[in-house]
Structures are given as C-alpha cells and as structure tokens.
Residue, then its C-alpha position, 0 to 999 in steps of 0.5 A: m838317845e843315850e845322851h837324853k837318857h843320861v840328862q834324864s837321870k841327872n834331873l831325876a837325881s836333882k829332883n830327889r835331892l831337892e825333896d830330900t833337902f827342902t820341906y814344902i809349906s802350903s801357901s796358906e801357911d806361908e803367908e804372914e799372920l797378923d795380930e787381928k786382936h790388936i788391929l780390932e782393938l785399935l779399930y773399935k776402941n771408940y765404940q761402947p761395949v754391948s752386953d749381947a755383942s753377938r747380935t750387934p753390927t759391930s760384932r758382926t763387922s768384927v767377925f768379917l774382919e777377923n776372917t778377912l785378916h787371916s788368909g783361909a779363915a773365911t769359908c766359901l759355903i759352895c766349895i767349902g773352901g778357904i778364901k785366901r787374900v789374893e783370891s777374888i771374891w764376892s760378897c752378899q749385900t744382905c748377909y755379907c757372906f764371902f764366896h769365890l767369884n767363880c763359885i758364885q757365878r757358877w751358882a747363879n748360872d746354874s740357878v737361872m738355867q734350872m728355872k728356865v728348864k722348869g718354866e718350859q715344862q710348866r708352860n703347857d700346864n697353864q690350866g689346873y687339874y682334879n686330883h684323885l679326890g675330886e678337888f681342883v688344884p689351880p695352876k702354879r703361879k709363875k715365878s720370875l727368874h732369879w737366883c739366891c744367896p747360898q747363905c741368906r736366900m736373898e733373891y737377885q735378878p739374872d742381870e745382877r750376877p757378879t761379873t767383876y771382882n770389886c772391893f767391899c765398898g765397890k769403888e775399885i775393880n780388881p783391887p790389888a793385894q797389898p800387905f798393909l791393907v785389909p785383903h780385898s780392900c781398896g784402902e779408900v773411905c768406905g762412904k756408905f750411909l749408915e744404918p739406922k739412917c742418921g744422914h752420916d756415912c761410914k768413915l772407916l777404910c773399905h772393910p767387910g761386913p755391915c757398917p758399924p753404927c754412927a760414932q759422931q756426936s750431936q746435941n740430943t734431947c731425951r725421948c720426952g723432951k724434959s731434960a736439957p740437950r747432951p752431946l751424945r753419939c748418933i748411936d746413942r742419941d735415943w736416950q732416956c732421962q729418969e723422969k717419969c711421964e705422969k700423963l693420964l692414961s686412956c682409962g682416964k683414971h691412972k697416970c703413966n708411971q713409966r720412964c721417959h718415952r716418946a709422946g703417945n707412946c704411953p703403954g696401956c694401964t696395967k692396973q685392974s678393975t671390975q668391969p661389966c661385959e657388953c651385954g651387961r649380964d656378968m662382971k669381971i676384974v679385967s685390966c684397965a687397958n682392956r675394959k671391953w670383954k664379951c661373955q659366952n652367953i647367947c643374946g636370946g632377945r626376942f624379935v617382934c614375932g615373939l617366936h623367934s630369938c636372936d642367936k648371936l653371943c653377947h653384944k652391945g645395944p639392941c639386936e640388929m634385926g628388930e623384925c623377924p627374919f623368917n616373914v619373907r620366904s620362898c619354895p625350896c626351888g626358889k622360883n615362887s616367893q611370898s610374904l607369910s607369917c613366920s609361923e606358917v609352913v611354906d609348901t613346894c611349888g610342884d615345878t621342876c627343881q632345875k638346880i645345877l647339880s654338883c657335876g656342873q653340867h646337868t640340872c636336878t629333874q626332880r620336883c621342887h623339893r626340900g634339902p639337897c639334890n640327889s647326885c647326877l645320874v645321867t650315864t656318860r662316856k668318860k675318859c680317865r685322867c690319863g686318857l688311856h681308857e673310856k668307860e660309861l659312868p654316871c656323870s657324878k663319879e669320876f673314872t680313874c684307871d689302874t695304869k701307874c704314870k711313868q713320867v719323871r717328876d720335877c725332880g728329874k730322878h723319881a717316877c710319879n707312879r700315881k695311878c691314872c695321873g693324867d700328865q698332872c704329876l705332883p711335885c716329888e715329895k721324897i727327901c733328896g738325901k744326897p750327901l752335902s759337900c761337908n760329906k757328913h750330912k745329907c740334904q733334908s730338902v725335898c727332892h730337887r734339881g741341881p746342886c743342894y744348898p750348902c750345910r747350914l750346920e756349924s761345928v765347934v773347932n777346939c784349939r790344941c790347948g782347948k782354950t779357944r773355940r770357934s764355930v765353923p761351917c760343917g766340913r771346914e774343921r780340918n782346913t780351919r785355922n783356929l787362931c789361939l793367942e795362948l802359948c803352945r804347951v809342947s816342949a821344944k825338941c831342941h835345947h831352946i825355949v821356943e815360944h809360939r802360939c797354940h797350933k794344930g799338928e807338929c810345932p814349927p821348927c825352931r828358928q833361933r840361932c844355935g848358940l852352941l860352939n862350933d866344934v866342927s871347924g874348931c875356930g872357937h866361935i858360937c854357931k850363929a845358924v839356925c837351930h839344927e839340933a832336931v831337923k825333920v828329914k825323910n826316911q825312905k824304906t822299901l816295902n817289896i820287890k817292886t820297889q815301892i818306897k814309903k817315906t816317913y819322917e824323923y828328926k835328926s841332930l845335924p852337925h854344925p855348918r861352917c862357921e859364918e863369923s866375920v873376921n878380919v884377914k890380911c892378904i899374903g902380901g900385907h896390903e889390904v884387910v878384908t872381912t870375910y867368913c871364918w870358914n874362908s879366913k885363909p889368907t890369899s892374894c889380893y891380886r894387886k901389885c907387890g909394890r915393895i921398894l926394890k934395892c935400886g931405891n928407884h922402882q917397885c916390885n911388879l909381881t902380883c901380891h905374893t908371900v913375904a916374911n915380914l908383912e909390915n916391911m915395905q922393902q924388897q924381901v925374898g920372893c920380890i924380883n930384882c930390878e934389871e932395868g937401866c939407869v933412868k935418871p935424867r942426864p945433863s941437858g944436851c947429853s943423849h947418852p944413857c948411863p952405862k950403870g944399872c939402876h942406882l941411886p943418884p948421882c950418875s957418873p960423868c958421861t965419857v963418851l967421845i963426840k965427833s963433830k965438825c968445827h965451826c968452819g966445817l973442814i976438820q972433825v974435832m973430838y971431846k967428851c960429852s961431860e966436858f962439852f955439856n958441863e953445867t959447872g960455872s957461870i953461863q959465860e964460862q960454859l959458853e967459852q968452854k963449848e967455844r973452845l972445844g968446837s974450834c979446830g985451831n986453824r984460820c976461819i975459812k969464812n969471808f968478810p962481807c967484803g969478800h976477803r977471808c977472816l983473819a981469826v982463828c976458827h970460830s962460830g957465828i959472824c966473823p969479828g973485825p970485818e972493818l980491819c980488812r986491808k987486802k988489795v982490791r982491783i977497780y976499773c973504769p966504766c969501759k973496763r979498759l983502765k984498772q988499778e989495785i987499792a986497799c979494802d978499806i979505801h974501796r969500802a969508803g966509796q972509791l969504786l971506779l976510775q975515770c976513762n981517758s981519751q983513748c977510752e973514749a975513742d974505743h967506745s965510739r969505734a964500738f958504737k959504729e960497729l954495733a950500728l953497722k951490725q943492727h943495719l945489717e940485721d934489719e936488712k937481712n930481716r927485710m929480705e926475708l920478709e919480702k921472700f916470705q911475702q913473695k912465696f905466700g902472699k896473694r899474687k896479682h895478675k900482672e901483664r907479660k912484659i918483654a924484658d929487655i936483657g941488656p948487655s950490662q948486669k947488676n954487680f953481685n956483692w960477694q963480700r957480703g954474701a960471704i959474711y952472711a954464709v959464714s954467720l949462718t954456718a956459725t949460728l947453726g953449728a953452735l945451736a947444734v952443739a948446744y942441743y946435742a949437749d943438752r940432750m945428752k945431759w937430760y938422758i943421763i939424768v933421766a936414766k939415773m931417775n927413779v919412777t917417781g922422778r920420771r913422773k915428775l919430769l913428765r909432768l914438768h915437760k907438759v907444764y913447759i910445753f903448755l907455757i910455750r903454747i900460750n906464748s908465755r915468757v918463760n925463763l929457761a934457767k928458772l924452769k931448769y932450776v925447778f926441774a933440779l929441785l923436783v928431781y934432786g930435792i932442795p939442798k940443805s944450804a941452798g945458794r939461791p933464795t926461795s923467792f926465786l921460784l916465785 
C-alpha cells in the first residue's frame, strides 16, 4: 500500500511539472495555416471579374473554398461548432452548406420521427370540423415524410438521409485528409455538368460549393446574328453587338431601337399616342404597346324591351344579350315558370316553399314567398362540440358549453383552453420563445416540437486591427478565425521584430533565434535557442486555508540554455576529432586502443585511449604500458628455441642451446650448438657438409652392405658408400651341405654360389632317401592299422556265423622291435607336445597378466576369430596369428622388421 502511494505521488509530481513546463495549444491552432488568398487567385485567374460578385457562382465557390482551407472556419449550423479538416461532413445539394455528419444524421432522424408522431395524431382527424363561428374547417392535407436542410429548407426524402462520408464530387467514400489537397476532397476531377447547361463538365479538382461557370471557348454569334462569330467562353457566349434591331414593332408604326437581342423578343413600343377606349366615348394618351383601354362608364345600352339597359362597363361591340333577360321568369319558390313581359310582376304560386334551410336538414314550411327563408325553428336536442353536455335548441342555433378544453396542442407544451373544443384543437399560435443555440436570440417561430431551427441572423466579426470584417452565423463570434492579412500592430515583448498576421488574443511567442551572447556558458558563442526573453509561465497562488490554488500567467526572462554550437573536439589520446555541442566539448576518451609504438619498436600500446602529453607524437609516452613480451622475431629455419632476450629490434643473438642427438649410426649421442647446426651462411653444399660433420660420432659405421658385411666408412648418414669394395670372406656349400669353402665377397657376388658335390655326397644322399622311404612306409602302415581299428570299433558289424577256431600249437610271432620303436616314438611325441603346450600357456599367462583392460578385450576378440577360423576348416597360419596378436597387444613398432604386406 505504501509503495502504491509513493508511485501515485511521483505521478502527480510529474504531471504538475509537465503542466508548468508546457503550454497546450488547441487542435485548431496547431494545424498549419494556408495562404488561401494566393490559392484562390491561382484558381480563378482565368475568370473575368464581375461587378456584383456576391451573387455569382464564382464568388459562392470562393467562399466555400475559403471556409474549407481553414480548419474551423466553416460552421455547423446545428451544433454551432467549427468544422475541422479531419471531421466527417455532409453538404446540401442546393445551398452547399456544411454540417457535421453526426449532426445532420441526428437532425434528419429527429425530423422524420416528429412527422411520424404528428401523422399518428392526425390519423383519427380525417374529417373536418366547425369552428366557434360555425364555419366548416376541412381536414388538413397529409404531408409525406421528409426532412429539411437546416439552412435552405430543401426537402429530402427519408431514404436520402446521409449515411456515409463522401467527398464533394461523390466519387470517394471516407476521403483521407491530405495536407496537399482541399479538405474533404478526393483530389480527382469534379466532372459535374456545369450550370447553365452547355454540354461541358467541371474540370476543377473535387471542390466545395457550386461549380464555377464554364470557361471553355467556342465560336458564338451575337443575339441578333448580324455580326460575325467570335471565339468566346461558354460563360460569355450570349453576347450583344452594337447594331440596332430596326424591326417594326407590334404597333405597326415605330421600329425597335434596342441593341442586339434575340429574334421575337423586341420590347413593347415605348412611344405614346392618343387612343380611344373600347366603347369609343373617351380619348386618352397611352403607350403604343398598350393601346387598348377601358373607361369607367357603364354601357347603358337599351335592350329590345326598351325598359331595361346593359349594366356592364365599357366594352367593345354590341351587348351580349339583345333580348331582355327578364322575359322568362318563375315564382319565388321556383316551382312554376312562365313567359311574361318584362314589365309585368310575377305573383307567388301559393305552394309550400320547401327550400333547404341553412341548417341543411329541414325545409322551409312557409308558402312561396319573396326574399330569403327564415331561420330553422325546429327544436332539437343537440350536443355541444366537446360532447359533454346536451340541450334542446332551435336547429339554426349551435350549442356550445363553457367547459375549457384541457388537451395539449400539437406543440406538446400548451393546453388548448378553448371553450367546447370538441377534439378539434387548433394549432398552437404562440411564439416558441426558446433560446437558440447562439444563446443570444429566441425562436420566433410558432410553437413547435423538436429542436428549433438554427439562428439565421449573422454577426459581423472584426479583426484586432479593424481592417478585416467577416459575417459569421450568430453565436460563432468567439470561435471564428477571422483571417486578417495585415501585420499585427502590437510590439513584441522581446528584442526581436516579430512580424505576424493580425490575430485575436495574445501574440504568439517569438520563435526566432535569441541572437545574444551566451553569458551562462561563457564560451563566446551566439545563443541559437528559441527566444526566451519573454516566456509565458504559470504562477500559482494559494487563496485560502483549503489550499485552493489560482493559476495565473506572467512573462519572465529565462537564462540562456546550454550552448548548442557545434565544435570539433579531439579525444584525450588524439585519435579522432568529433563534432559535438559546445556544452559537451570536454575532451574524453574515444575508447579505442592507444596504438602508440612502444620502445621495443615491435608492439603498440594496448591501453584504452588515455591522456598523453603530446597528441601528435605516436611514440611511447608517459602513461603507455611497457612491453613485457618476449622476442617474437622469426628464428632461423630449423631452430625451435626462443630468443632469451626481451622484445627487441632485430637481429637476434646466435642460439647457444646445446642439442643432444644420436649420431648417424645411432649408437652414440653427440652434442652441438643449435646456431652451428642451423647456420645458414655459406652455400648449400657447405651447410650440408657442416650438418654431416656435426652429426657424426667419428667411429666406424655399423651398417651392413647389401652383401651383409659391415660398412668400412666412418659414421655417416644415408646409404653406405662403396659396397662394391667389400673383400670379406664368404663361406659357400654344396647342395647337400657336406662340402664347404671360403671365398672373397666380390667373387661370391660375381656368381659363384655353390660347390659341386662329389661321389661321397651322392652315396649319403641315396642312403638318406632310403631311410625316408622306409619312414614313409612305416607311417603308412601305421595309418592303415589305425583305420582298421577305427572301422572295427565304429563301423557296422555284420552277422557272421560262429566258427570254431582251431587252436593250433603254432602261433604267429610278434615283432617286438617294431613295437618298441612305435612306443618310443609315441612317448617322445607326446612329451614334446606337452612341453610345447606348457611353455606356450605360461608365456600367454605372463602376457595377459601384464595387459590392461583394453588389451585383454583385444586378446579375447582375437581368440574368438581364431576359433572361428578353425571351425570353418580354414587354413590358418599360426605364426601370422601370433604376429597379429603381438601387434594388437604391444602396438606396431617404429622399425618393423617385417613388411606390412605380411598381414594381408
């Protein structure tokens, strides 16, 4: 809760601060003013001026354009409010008056609704009535539903009530407000047919008010047709030449002396002459155009009877009736007629008169009589007009009671108060008297329902200087913008000369630049801010204990604001120049890297832009960091040792690091300086010789020639030199390996590889062949016997008849020598296998114990592969499998004696 109060207090403080800072301007004053005088001059420069400009369509269009060019200049007569450029409007088709769309819709709906209510009230009063004088008043004629324009009273049908906001020409719905077009206009060509109709349409852009007269040119003759055709505008095509008509007038004596006019339109003769009247008794001087005239004398001509005369005024020719009209006559009641001389008197017939009396219901009961009938004396019981009372009266008299009618008249406000009204209340005859929307005048119409029509009076509004006047609807004086093109005569409150148009109220604030020296910042620049010498500010005063605040305004001179002049400022490190305001011209860091070259000459200062003594000097100064890096110069090719010195300029000192490496033969370690070994001075051949010398141990090379003998040269690199000079002794044998001999290596290389066997060698060879054949025979015999035993043990036995064996005294002898040989051979073979198997198992146990987990997994996979190959009867080379196993366990050696293709 406390936080909420704290935020609310902060918002109130911000609101008060903004109210004290800003001055709000109405939306109508905030809109841009247009130079309507210049716009109208350009628009109507092709139209000729007319003396009575207030009645021409051109002037009316000019007035409407002036009203639309200024927001709020046009007035809605319904709400007496200004019509702005962005508001939806409706304009009358007859008087072209503007109204707010909402106002005219409400007006039309109210008018139609009132007529419907009034029509419902008159629906029961279809018959007429007798007023208090006994006169019959016929029923009122029913009016069709309609609504009227508040300005010109032009009647519109209910279906013509405006529903959409259209432009002036009616082509676009809801036209957007655009600053470069006339407000409420679509910007397209109007296209309406011009008045008077000439066949052309309006070429102006969509505009308010009536279209101006046609300005197109055509060949037109004068009215009389005597002059040659001239090229004139349609508005001036009805022109007159200077020739006179000279045609004979209707009087037949004089000629027309008027200037050029249409044929048959000659005026009457204006000359005078003496003409007789129609009866010929009097003479009079009259115009030739009106020669016939009547005097005031009665004709007085005698009829044939000679007793009666014509009682008509002066007329031409004989009287209409030659015979006396009184020859055929009837009795007063009209029942009997007879032909008598006009001098004789007709008597009454003696019958009942029976003429309809004035009551319209009864007849006259007197005998035939002369003169009018008497009033009806028949006594009847009559009701008064209101129907409340009855009374017996003569039929000729009307009965009215003294009861006053209490019904409300059609205005809906006043009571009838007429005696014995009889539901025939007269329309209210009182004056409405309601105050109009202008709040100055009262409605002078007869009392009515609904809103009063707007005040039709106009007021003259003068500008402040009094040179410009303008007629506006009554009640619009305060809100009317009377645009005066004269300059305001009120002197400015500041030191400037402010030229602006005449206006009402206070002068607008000065918008010019101050132009005085800015004494606040002391920089010496001219103040370019908006003039602040006389600024309107609020002044709050407390009136009473209840903290009622009265806001008043006063003009104060405010101090100069901070200088906004643009100046060039360098950063504190001198890297860049920035254009900034004078008030913010203190040098600051640009946040770039310093970039000054350190004393080492190789690196730059990596600090963010900092203060230095000399901005132009890009060498290391006070404040820059010292280089703490080592030497980064490239070493000679092959040298991998860094320079022991700090960062410095080239060249670096020779590398003194001692390098230990094996000699070319790989037996002894030699030591030499890195700079001596990778010395790049001299030719390439000298450098190679130097490296060869430093890498040699000085002893004899331990490498062998291709022949297999040791190299004779001192420790060296590459292929041993002079293998063809080898003279070492080589031992050669005969094919049976019994004879041997030592010869020189070069002779052995020349092709002498074997010795020839002698006779002794051949004898030994034949003996060995026999032993091998005997051994093969013994092995085959052994295999046959084993096969027989296997078949006897596992083969299918056949049923044989038992035979009685004859046991003789003699038995077959057993070969004990051969049995002994077989037993010794089998025992030796089994022993050898057991020893080999035990040695092999122990070796693998030792290897597996030394393995890690990964090696054991590899061994297990290899064993599975080996078992698989054996199961599929594959030819497996045990030596190869063992070699693969060694590679998997120990890895491939760097100097593998056996080639990789051995594994394939």
